[in-house]
N, CA, C and O atoms as a GROMACS GRO file, in nm:
protein
  512
    1MET      N    1   4.044   0.143   1.519
    1MET     CA    2   3.914   0.202   1.494
    1MET      C    3   3.809   0.092   1.506
    1MET      O    4   3.820  -0.010   1.438
    2PRO      N    5   3.707   0.111   1.591
    2PRO     CA    6   3.605   0.007   1.609
    2PRO      C    7   3.519  -0.007   1.484
    2PRO      O    8   3.501   0.088   1.407
    3GLY      N    9   3.465  -0.129   1.466
    3GLY     CA   10   3.378  -0.156   1.352
    3GLY      C   11   3.237  -0.109   1.378
    3GLY      O   12   3.210  -0.051   1.484
    4PRO      N   13   3.145  -0.133   1.283
    4PRO     CA   14   3.007  -0.090   1.298
    4PRO      C   15   2.941  -0.160   1.417
    4PRO      O   16   2.972  -0.275   1.448
    5ASN      N   17   2.851  -0.091   1.481
    5ASN     CA   18   2.779  -0.144   1.597
    5ASN      C   19   2.661  -0.226   1.548
    5ASN      O   20   2.568  -0.170   1.489
    6PRO      N   21   2.660  -0.359   1.571
    6PRO     CA   22   2.551  -0.443   1.522
    6PRO      C   23   2.417  -0.410   1.589
    6PRO      O   24   2.312  -0.426   1.526
    7LEU      N   25   2.418  -0.365   1.714
    7LEU     CA   26   2.293  -0.329   1.781
    7LEU      C   27   2.231  -0.205   1.718
    7LEU      O   28   2.109  -0.197   1.704
    8LEU      N   29   2.314  -0.110   1.680
    8LEU     CA   30   2.264   0.009   1.613
    8LEU      C   31   2.203  -0.026   1.478
    8LEU      O   32   2.100   0.029   1.440
    9PHE      N   33   2.266  -0.118   1.406
    9PHE     CA   34   2.212  -0.162   1.278
    9PHE      C   35   2.076  -0.229   1.296
    9PHE      O   36   1.983  -0.200   1.221
   10VAL      N   37   2.062  -0.318   1.395
   10VAL     CA   38   1.935  -0.387   1.421
   10VAL      C   39   1.828  -0.285   1.459
   10VAL      O   40   1.714  -0.296   1.414
   11PHE      N   41   1.865  -0.187   1.542
   11PHE     CA   42   1.770  -0.083   1.580
   11PHE      C   43   1.722  -0.005   1.456
   11PHE      O   44   1.602   0.018   1.440
   12TYR      N   45   1.814   0.035   1.370
   12TYR     CA   46   1.780   0.110   1.250
   12TYR      C   47   1.686   0.030   1.160
   12TYR      O   48   1.585   0.083   1.114
   13VAL      N   49   1.718  -0.095   1.134
   13VAL     CA   50   1.634  -0.179   1.048
   13VAL      C   51   1.496  -0.196   1.111
   13VAL      O   52   1.395  -0.188   1.041
   14SER      N   53   1.490  -0.217   1.242
   14SER     CA   54   1.362  -0.233   1.311
   14SER      C   55   1.276  -0.108   1.296
   14SER      O   56   1.156  -0.118   1.271
   15MET      N   57   1.336   0.009   1.311
   15MET     CA   58   1.261   0.134   1.299
   15MET      C   59   1.210   0.154   1.157
   15MET      O   60   1.098   0.203   1.138
   16MET      N   61   1.288   0.116   1.057
   16MET     CA   62   1.244   0.128   0.918
   16MET      C   63   1.125   0.036   0.891
   16MET      O   64   1.031   0.075   0.821
   17VAL      N   65   1.129  -0.086   0.945
   17VAL     CA   66   1.018  -0.180   0.926
   17VAL      C   67   0.892  -0.127   0.993
   17VAL      O   68   0.784  -0.134   0.935
   18ILE      N   69   0.905  -0.074   1.114
   18ILE     CA   70   0.789  -0.020   1.186
   18ILE      C   71   0.732   0.099   1.109
   18ILE      O   72   0.610   0.108   1.092
   19ALA      N   73   0.817   0.189   1.062
   19ALA     CA   74   0.769   0.307   0.989
   19ALA      C   75   0.700   0.267   0.860
   19ALA      O   76   0.595   0.322   0.827
   20THR      N   77   0.756   0.172   0.788
   20THR     CA   78   0.696   0.128   0.662
   20THR      C   79   0.563   0.058   0.686
   20THR      O   80   0.467   0.079   0.613
   21THR      N   81   0.558  -0.026   0.788
   21THR     CA   82   0.434  -0.095   0.822
   21THR      C   83   0.327   0.004   0.863
   21THR      O   84   0.212  -0.007   0.820
   22HIS      N   85   0.365   0.100   0.948
   22HIS     CA   86   0.269   0.197   0.998
   22HIS      C   87   0.217   0.287   0.886
   22HIS      O   88   0.101   0.328   0.889
   23ALA      N   89   0.300   0.319   0.789
   23ALA     CA   90   0.258   0.406   0.678
   23ALA      C   91   0.146   0.343   0.597
   23ALA      O   92   0.071   0.415   0.531
   24ASN      N   93   0.133   0.210   0.600
   24ASN     CA   94   0.031   0.143   0.522
   24ASN      C   95  -0.087   0.095   0.605
   24ASN      O   96  -0.173   0.023   0.554
   25ASP      N   97  -0.094   0.133   0.735
   25ASP     CA   98  -0.207   0.096   0.819
   25ASP      C   99  -0.336   0.154   0.761
   25ASP      O  100  -0.335   0.262   0.703
   26ASN      N  101  -0.445   0.082   0.778
   26ASN     CA  102  -0.580   0.129   0.746
   26ASN      C  103  -0.605   0.153   0.598
   26ASN      O  104  -0.702   0.221   0.565
   27LEU      N  105  -0.524   0.101   0.508
   27LEU     CA  106  -0.545   0.128   0.366
   27LEU      C  107  -0.677   0.069   0.316
   27LEU      O  108  -0.735   0.121   0.221
   28ASP      N  109  -0.725  -0.039   0.379
   28ASP     CA  110  -0.850  -0.101   0.336
   28ASP      C  111  -0.968  -0.069   0.427
   28ASP      O  112  -1.077  -0.120   0.403
   29ASP      N  113  -0.949   0.012   0.528
   29ASP     CA  114  -1.055   0.046   0.624
   29ASP      C  115  -1.152   0.146   0.559
   29ASP      O  116  -1.110   0.256   0.524
   30PRO      N  117  -1.281   0.109   0.544
   30PRO     CA  118  -1.376   0.199   0.479
   30PRO      C  119  -1.409   0.324   0.561
   30PRO      O  120  -1.464   0.420   0.506
   31ASP      N  121  -1.377   0.325   0.691
   31ASP     CA  122  -1.407   0.440   0.775
   31ASP      C  123  -1.298   0.547   0.774
   31ASP      O  124  -1.316   0.655   0.830
   32VAL      N  125  -1.186   0.518   0.710
   32VAL     CA  126  -1.076   0.614   0.703
   32VAL      C  127  -1.102   0.711   0.588
   32VAL      O  128  -1.136   0.670   0.478
   33ASN      N  129  -1.085   0.842   0.616
   33ASN     CA  130  -1.100   0.942   0.511
   33ASN      C  131  -0.993   0.921   0.404
   33ASN      O  132  -0.879   0.885   0.434
   34ARG      N  133  -1.033   0.944   0.279
   34ARG     CA  134  -0.941   0.925   0.167
   34ARG      C  135  -0.929   1.056   0.088
   34ARG      O  136  -1.026   1.127   0.065
   35THR      N  137  -0.805   1.084   0.048
   35THR     CA  138  -0.778   1.203  -0.030
   35THR      C  139  -0.686   1.165  -0.145
   35THR      O  140  -0.585   1.098  -0.125
   36THR      N  141  -0.722   1.209  -0.265
   36THR     CA  142  -0.637   1.187  -0.382
   36THR      C  143  -0.574   1.321  -0.418
   36THR      O  144  -0.643   1.421  -0.433
   37VAL      N  145  -0.443   1.320  -0.431
   37VAL     CA  146  -0.368   1.439  -0.469
   37VAL      C  147  -0.312   1.414  -0.608
   37VAL      O  148  -0.229   1.324  -0.626
   38GLU      N  149  -0.357   1.493  -0.706
   38GLU     CA  150  -0.310   1.477  -0.844
   38GLU      C  151  -0.205   1.583  -0.874
   38GLU      O  152  -0.227   1.702  -0.852
   39ILE      N  153  -0.091   1.537  -0.924
   39ILE     CA  154   0.023   1.626  -0.948
   39ILE      C  155   0.076   1.600  -1.089
   39ILE      O  156   0.094   1.486  -1.131
   40THR      N  157   0.100   1.709  -1.162
   40THR     CA  158   0.160   1.699  -1.295
   40THR      C  159   0.292   1.773  -1.294
   40THR      O  160   0.300   1.889  -1.253
   41ILE      N  161   0.397   1.704  -1.339
   41ILE     CA  162   0.530   1.764  -1.348
   41ILE      C  163   0.562   1.786  -1.495
   41ILE      O  164   0.559   1.693  -1.575
   42GLU      N  165   0.592   1.913  -1.529
   42GLU     CA  166   0.633   1.948  -1.665
   42GLU      C  167   0.757   2.035  -1.656
   42GLU      O  168   0.763   2.129  -1.577
   43HIS      N  169   0.856   2.002  -1.738
   43HIS     CA  170   0.981   2.078  -1.742
   43HIS      C  171   1.044   2.089  -1.603
   43HIS      O  172   1.098   2.193  -1.564
   44ARG      N  173   1.034   1.977  -1.527
   44ARG     CA  174   1.096   1.964  -1.394
   44ARG      C  175   1.036   2.057  -1.289
   44ARG      O  176   1.101   2.091  -1.191
   45LYS      N  177   0.910   2.098  -1.310
   45LYS     CA  178   0.838   2.181  -1.213
   45LYS      C  179   0.693   2.133  -1.205
   45LYS      O  180   0.642   2.070  -1.298
   46ILE      N  181   0.629   2.164  -1.094
   46ILE     CA  182   0.487   2.132  -1.076
   46ILE      C  183   0.406   2.223  -1.167
   46ILE      O  184   0.428   2.344  -1.170
   47LYS      N  185   0.313   2.166  -1.239
   47LYS     CA  186   0.227   2.245  -1.327
   47LYS      C  187   0.122   2.315  -1.241
   47LYS      O  188   0.058   2.253  -1.156
   48GLY      N  189   0.105   2.442  -1.264
   48GLY     CA  190   0.008   2.521  -1.188
   48GLY      C  191   0.075   2.597  -1.075
   48GLY      O  192   0.197   2.591  -1.056
   49ASP      N  193  -0.008   2.669  -1.000
   49ASP     CA  194   0.043   2.756  -0.894
   49ASP      C  195   0.054   2.687  -0.759
   49ASP      O  196   0.122   2.738  -0.670
   50LYS      N  197  -0.011   2.574  -0.744
   50LYS     CA  198  -0.017   2.509  -0.614
   50LYS      C  199   0.103   2.417  -0.593
   50LYS      O  200   0.126   2.326  -0.672
   51ASN      N  201   0.179   2.442  -0.486
   51ASN     CA  202   0.291   2.353  -0.456
   51ASN      C  203   0.286   2.302  -0.311
   51ASN      O  204   0.381   2.240  -0.263
   52VAL      N  205   0.174   2.329  -0.241
   52VAL     CA  206   0.152   2.277  -0.106
   52VAL      C  207   0.018   2.206  -0.106
   52VAL      O  208  -0.084   2.263  -0.145
   53PHE      N  209   0.019   2.081  -0.059
   53PHE     CA  210  -0.103   2.000  -0.054
   53PHE      C  211  -0.129   1.966   0.092
   53PHE      O  212  -0.044   1.907   0.158
   54ARG      N  213  -0.249   2.003   0.141
   54ARG     CA  214  -0.282   1.986   0.283
   54ARG      C  215  -0.376   1.868   0.302
   54ARG      O  216  -0.477   1.853   0.232
   55VAL      N  217  -0.341   1.784   0.399
   55VAL     CA  218  -0.422   1.668   0.435
   55VAL      C  219  -0.424   1.659   0.588
   55VAL      O  220  -0.359   1.738   0.656
   56TYR      N  221  -0.500   1.561   0.641
   56TYR     CA  222  -0.510   1.545   0.785
   56TYR      C  223  -0.456   1.410   0.830
   56TYR      O  224  -0.463   1.310   0.759
   57GLN      N  225  -0.401   1.412   0.950
   57GLN     CA  226  -0.347   1.291   1.011
   57GLN      C  227  -0.453   1.182   1.012
   57GLN      O  228  -0.569   1.207   1.046
   58GLY      N  229  -0.413   1.061   0.976
   58GLY     CA  230  -0.504   0.947   0.973
   58GLY      C  231  -0.571   0.926   0.838
   58GLY      O  232  -0.630   0.820   0.815
   59GLU      N  233  -0.563   1.024   0.749
   59GLU     CA  234  -0.624   1.010   0.616
   59GLU      C  235  -0.543   0.912   0.531
   59GLU      O  236  -0.421   0.902   0.543
   60HIS      N  237  -0.615   0.841   0.447
   60HIS     CA  238  -0.551   0.758   0.345
   60HIS      C  239  -0.526   0.849   0.226
   60HIS      O  240  -0.621   0.905   0.169
   61ILE      N  241  -0.401   0.863   0.187
   61ILE     CA  242  -0.361   0.952   0.078
   61ILE      C  243  -0.322   0.867  -0.042
   61ILE      O  244  -0.258   0.762  -0.028
   62GLU      N  245  -0.361   0.913  -0.159
   62GLU     CA  246  -0.311   0.853  -0.282
   62GLU      C  247  -0.255   0.965  -0.368
   62GLU      O  248  -0.329   1.052  -0.413
   63LEU      N  249  -0.124   0.961  -0.388
   63LEU     CA  250  -0.062   1.055  -0.480
   63LEU      C  251  -0.069   0.997  -0.620
   63LEU      O  252  -0.026   0.884  -0.643
   64LEU      N  253  -0.124   1.073  -0.713
   64LEU     CA  254  -0.126   1.036  -0.854
   64LEU      C  255  -0.035   1.135  -0.925
   64LEU      O  256  -0.068   1.253  -0.938
   65VAL      N  257   0.080   1.088  -0.971
   65VAL     CA  258   0.182   1.176  -1.027
   65VAL      C  259   0.206   1.143  -1.173
   65VAL      O  260   0.230   1.028  -1.209
   66VAL      N  261   0.201   1.246  -1.257
   66VAL     CA  262   0.229   1.236  -1.400
   66VAL      C  263   0.349   1.326  -1.427
   66VAL      O  264   0.358   1.437  -1.373
   67SER      N  265   0.441   1.280  -1.511
   67SER     CA  266   0.559   1.359  -1.544
   67SER      C  267   0.591   1.347  -1.692
   67SER      O  268   0.566   1.244  -1.754
   68ASP      N  269   0.646   1.454  -1.747
   68ASP     CA  270   0.685   1.452  -1.888
   68ASP      C  271   0.822   1.386  -1.910
   68ASP      O  272   0.865   1.370  -2.024
   69GLU      N  273   0.891   1.350  -1.800
   69GLU     CA  274   1.015   1.272  -1.809
   69GLU      C  275   1.027   1.185  -1.684
   69GLU      O  276   0.963   1.210  -1.582
   70THR      N  277   1.111   1.084  -1.695
   70THR     CA  278   1.131   0.994  -1.582
   70THR      C  279   1.194   1.069  -1.466
   70THR      O  280   1.288   1.147  -1.484
   71VAL      N  281   1.140   1.046  -1.345
   71VAL     CA  282   1.192   1.111  -1.226
   71VAL      C  283   1.176   1.017  -1.106
   71VAL      O  284   1.077   0.946  -1.094
   72SER      N  285   1.276   1.019  -1.018
   72SER     CA  286   1.268   0.947  -0.891
   72SER      C  287   1.230   1.049  -0.785
   72SER      O  288   1.296   1.152  -0.771
   73LEU      N  289   1.124   1.021  -0.709
   73LEU     CA  290   1.076   1.114  -0.607
   73LEU      C  291   1.087   1.052  -0.469
   73LEU      O  292   1.085   0.930  -0.453
   74HIS      N  293   1.099   1.139  -0.370
   74HIS     CA  294   1.112   1.096  -0.231
   74HIS      C  295   1.024   1.184  -0.143
   74HIS      O  296   1.034   1.307  -0.147
   75ILE      N  297   0.936   1.121  -0.064
   75ILE     CA  298   0.856   1.193   0.035
   75ILE      C  299   0.936   1.190   0.164
   75ILE      O  300   0.939   1.088   0.233
   76HIS      N  301   1.000   1.300   0.197
   76HIS     CA  302   1.083   1.306   0.317
   76HIS      C  303   0.995   1.295   0.441
   76HIS      O  304   0.881   1.342   0.442
   77GLY      N  305   1.046   1.235   0.544
   77GLY     CA  306   0.972   1.215   0.668
   77GLY      C  307   0.894   1.085   0.668
   77GLY      O  308   0.877   1.023   0.773
   78TYR      N  309   0.846   1.045   0.552
   78TYR     CA  310   0.777   0.917   0.538
   78TYR      C  311   0.870   0.814   0.475
   78TYR      O  312   0.839   0.695   0.474
   79ASP      N  313   0.982   0.857   0.424
   79ASP     CA  314   1.080   0.769   0.358
   79ASP      C  315   1.017   0.682   0.252
   79ASP      O  316   1.047   0.563   0.241
   80ILE      N  317   0.930   0.744   0.172
   80ILE     CA  318   0.869   0.676   0.059
   80ILE      C  319   0.939   0.726  -0.066
   80ILE      O  320   0.942   0.846  -0.094
   81GLU      N  321   0.994   0.633  -0.142
   81GLU     CA  322   1.058   0.668  -0.268
   81GLU      C  323   0.987   0.594  -0.381
   81GLU      O  324   0.949   0.478  -0.366
   82PHE      N  325   0.969   0.663  -0.493
   82PHE     CA  326   0.901   0.602  -0.607
   82PHE      C  327   0.948   0.667  -0.736
   82PHE      O  328   1.004   0.777  -0.735
   83LYS      N  329   0.923   0.598  -0.845
   83LYS     CA  330   0.966   0.644  -0.977
   83LYS      C  331   0.843   0.673  -1.062
   83LYS      O  332   0.743   0.600  -1.056
   84VAL      N  333   0.850   0.779  -1.140
   84VAL     CA  334   0.744   0.815  -1.233
   84VAL      C  335   0.802   0.812  -1.373
   84VAL      O  336   0.906   0.873  -1.399
   85ASP      N  337   0.736   0.741  -1.463
   85ASP     CA  338   0.775   0.736  -1.603
   85ASP      C  339   0.672   0.812  -1.686
   85ASP      O  340   0.554   0.812  -1.651
   86PRO      N  341   0.714   0.875  -1.796
   86PRO     CA  342   0.619   0.949  -1.879
   86PRO      C  343   0.507   0.861  -1.934
   86PRO      O  344   0.395   0.908  -1.955
   87GLU      N  345   0.537   0.734  -1.958
   87GLU     CA  346   0.437   0.643  -2.015
   87GLU      C  347   0.338   0.591  -1.910
   87GLU      O  348   0.231   0.541  -1.945
   88GLU      N  349   0.374   0.603  -1.782
   88GLU     CA  350   0.291   0.543  -1.679
   88GLU      C  351   0.288   0.630  -1.554
   88GLU      O  352   0.389   0.642  -1.485
   89PRO      N  353   0.173   0.691  -1.523
   89PRO     CA  354   0.162   0.771  -1.400
   89PRO      C  355   0.187   0.683  -1.278
   89PRO      O  356   0.161   0.562  -1.280
   90ALA      N  357   0.237   0.744  -1.171
   90ALA     CA  358   0.261   0.671  -1.047
   90ALA      C  359   0.142   0.689  -0.954
   90ALA      O  360   0.088   0.799  -0.942
   91SER      N  361   0.102   0.581  -0.890
   91SER     CA  362   0.000   0.583  -0.786
   91SER      C  363   0.066   0.540  -0.657
   91SER      O  364   0.116   0.427  -0.647
   92VAL      N  365   0.068   0.629  -0.558
   92VAL     CA  366   0.139   0.602  -0.433
   92VAL      C  367   0.041   0.614  -0.317
   92VAL      O  368   0.012   0.726  -0.272
   93PRO      N  369  -0.010   0.501  -0.266
   93PRO     CA  370  -0.101   0.507  -0.151
   93PRO      C  371  -0.025   0.495  -0.019
   93PRO      O  372   0.069   0.417  -0.009
   94PHE      N  373  -0.067   0.572   0.081
   94PHE     CA  374  -0.012   0.560   0.216
   94PHE      C  375  -0.106   0.630   0.314
   94PHE      O  376  -0.194   0.705   0.273
   95THR      N  377  -0.087   0.603   0.442
   95THR     CA  378  -0.165   0.668   0.546
   95THR      C  379  -0.082   0.779   0.609
   95THR      O  380   0.034   0.757   0.645
   96ALA      N  381  -0.140   0.897   0.622
   96ALA     CA  382  -0.070   1.012   0.679
   96ALA      C  383  -0.070   1.000   0.831
   96ALA      O  384  -0.161   1.049   0.898
   97TYR      N  385   0.032   0.935   0.885
   97TYR     CA  386   0.038   0.911   1.029
   97TYR      C  387   0.117   1.020   1.103
   97TYR      O  388   0.090   1.044   1.220
   98ALA      N  389   0.213   1.084   1.037
   98ALA     CA  390   0.296   1.186   1.102
   98ALA      C  391   0.251   1.325   1.059
   98ALA      O  392   0.222   1.347   0.941
   99THR      N  393   0.246   1.417   1.154
   99THR     CA  394   0.208   1.554   1.121
   99THR      C  395   0.332   1.637   1.093
   99THR      O  396   0.442   1.607   1.140
  100GLY      N  397   0.313   1.742   1.015
  100GLY     CA  398   0.423   1.832   0.982
  100GLY      C  399   0.421   1.869   0.836
  100GLY      O  400   0.326   1.841   0.764
  101ARG      N  401   0.528   1.934   0.794
  101ARG     CA  402   0.544   1.975   0.654
  101ARG      C  403   0.657   1.892   0.595
  101ARG      O  404   0.771   1.896   0.643
  102PHE      N  405   0.625   1.816   0.491
  102PHE     CA  406   0.718   1.720   0.435
  102PHE      C  407   0.749   1.756   0.289
  102PHE      O  408   0.658   1.757   0.205
  103PRO      N  409   0.874   1.784   0.259
  103PRO     CA  410   0.910   1.812   0.119
  103PRO      C  411   0.907   1.684   0.036
  103PRO      O  412   0.944   1.576   0.083
  104VAL      N  413   0.862   1.698  -0.088
  104VAL     CA  414   0.869   1.589  -0.185
  104VAL      C  415   0.968   1.637  -0.290
  104VAL      O  416   0.946   1.737  -0.358
  105SER      N  417   1.078   1.564  -0.303
  105SER     CA  418   1.185   1.612  -0.388
  105SER      C  419   1.227   1.508  -0.490
  105SER      O  420   1.205   1.388  -0.474
  106SER      N  421   1.289   1.558  -0.596
  106SER     CA  422   1.345   1.470  -0.698
  106SER      C  423   1.481   1.422  -0.651
  106SER      O  424   1.557   1.495  -0.588
  107HIS      N  425   1.511   1.297  -0.683
  107HIS     CA  426   1.642   1.240  -0.653
  107HIS      C  427   1.707   1.190  -0.781
  107HIS      O  428   1.798   1.107  -0.778
  108GLY      N  429   1.660   1.240  -0.894
  108GLY     CA  430   1.718   1.204  -1.021
  108GLY      C  431   1.619   1.218  -1.134
  108GLY      O  432   1.501   1.183  -1.120
  109TRP      N  433   1.666   1.268  -1.245
  109TRP     CA  434   1.584   1.282  -1.366
  109TRP      C  435   1.641   1.188  -1.470
  109TRP      O  436   1.762   1.173  -1.480
  110GLY      N  437   1.555   1.126  -1.549
  110GLY     CA  438   1.600   1.032  -1.649
  110GLY      C  439   1.664   0.912  -1.581
  110GLY      O  440   1.610   0.860  -1.484
  111ASP      N  441   1.778   0.869  -1.630
  111ASP     CA  442   1.850   0.757  -1.570
  111ASP      C  443   1.956   0.802  -1.470
  111ASP      O  444   2.031   0.719  -1.419
  112GLN      N  445   1.962   0.929  -1.442
  112GLN     CA  446   2.063   0.984  -1.351
  112GLN      C  447   2.011   0.984  -1.207
  112GLN      O  448   1.899   1.028  -1.183
  113HIS      N  449   2.091   0.936  -1.113
  113HIS     CA  450   2.057   0.949  -0.971
  113HIS      C  451   2.141   1.063  -0.916
  113HIS      O  452   2.264   1.060  -0.922
  114GLU      N  453   2.073   1.163  -0.862
  114GLU     CA  454   2.142   1.281  -0.812
  114GLU      C  455   2.154   1.275  -0.661
  114GLU      O  456   2.064   1.226  -0.593
  115HIS      N  457   2.264   1.323  -0.610
  115HIS     CA  458   2.282   1.328  -0.465
  115HIS      C  459   2.214   1.452  -0.408
  115HIS      O  460   2.181   1.454  -0.290
  116GLY      N  461   2.194   1.553  -0.488
  116GLY     CA  462   2.124   1.673  -0.443
  116GLY      C  463   1.974   1.655  -0.458
  116GLY      O  464   1.927   1.559  -0.520
  117HIS      N  465   1.901   1.745  -0.402
  117HIS     CA  466   1.755   1.737  -0.406
  117HIS      C  467   1.699   1.864  -0.468
  117HIS      O  468   1.753   1.973  -0.452
  118GLN      N  469   1.589   1.846  -0.540
  118GLN     CA  470   1.512   1.960  -0.588
  118GLN      C  471   1.372   1.940  -0.532
  118GLN      O  472   1.301   1.850  -0.576
  119THR      N  473   1.331   2.025  -0.436
  119THR     CA  474   1.197   2.013  -0.380
  119THR      C  475   1.097   2.060  -0.483
  119THR      O  476   1.106   2.171  -0.534
  120LEU      N  477   1.001   1.972  -0.514
  120LEU     CA  478   0.898   2.004  -0.613
  120LEU      C  479   0.770   2.053  -0.548
  120LEU      O  480   0.704   2.144  -0.600
  121PHE      N  481   0.734   1.993  -0.434
  121PHE     CA  482   0.614   2.036  -0.363
  121PHE      C  483   0.622   1.990  -0.219
  121PHE      O  484   0.713   1.916  -0.181
  122TYR      N  485   0.525   2.034  -0.138
  122TYR     CA  486   0.520   1.999   0.004
  122TYR      C  487   0.389   1.929   0.035
  122TYR      O  488   0.284   1.961  -0.022
  123LEU      N  489   0.396   1.834   0.125
  123LEU     CA  490   0.278   1.769   0.179
  123LEU      C  491   0.268   1.814   0.324
  123LEU      O  492   0.357   1.783   0.404
  124GLU      N  493   0.161   1.886   0.358
  124GLU     CA  494   0.140   1.930   0.496
  124GLU      C  495   0.033   1.841   0.558
  124GLU      O  496  -0.077   1.830   0.505
  125VAL      N  497   0.066   1.779   0.671
  125VAL     CA  498  -0.026   1.690   0.741
  125VAL      C  499  -0.061   1.755   0.873
  125VAL      O  500   0.025   1.775   0.959
  126TYR      N  501  -0.191   1.789   0.889
  126TYR     CA  502  -0.240   1.857   1.009
  126TYR      C  503  -0.302   1.756   1.104
  126TYR      O  504  -0.357   1.654   1.061
  127PRO      N  505  -0.293   1.784   1.236
  127PRO     CA  506  -0.358   1.693   1.332
  127PRO      C  507  -0.510   1.694   1.311
  127PRO      O  508  -0.567   1.791   1.262
  128GLN      N  509  -0.573   1.585   1.349
  128GLN     CA  510  -0.720   1.577   1.334
  128GLN      C  511  -0.789   1.668   1.432
  128GLN      O  512  -0.912   1.674   1.434
   0.00000   0.00000   0.00000
């Protein structure tokens, strides 16, 4: 059985670096539109009726997330993972470079890391 392909590994790491770098482009540019999305999680659900947040490609987004318990969150498609603690809201800045509908899901509550996902809300990024 052949071992792992080192070229495939280098390609994967390179793509992750490019995606991460690109997600933070223009964060300090005063001409880029900025949108703050405030989200409150209570009893493992989004508080309120809104679970879809719409923004536009190229906008600088800041997610401000408050939770009543510790949770690890993942923005799928952007591969951004972050933790929210009840004592400290999370501030997650990034630039919306990819268009589409991206689920934001929990990957663990408290100190537990779960292999399953619970989608809490969606981030929809529309073309300019």
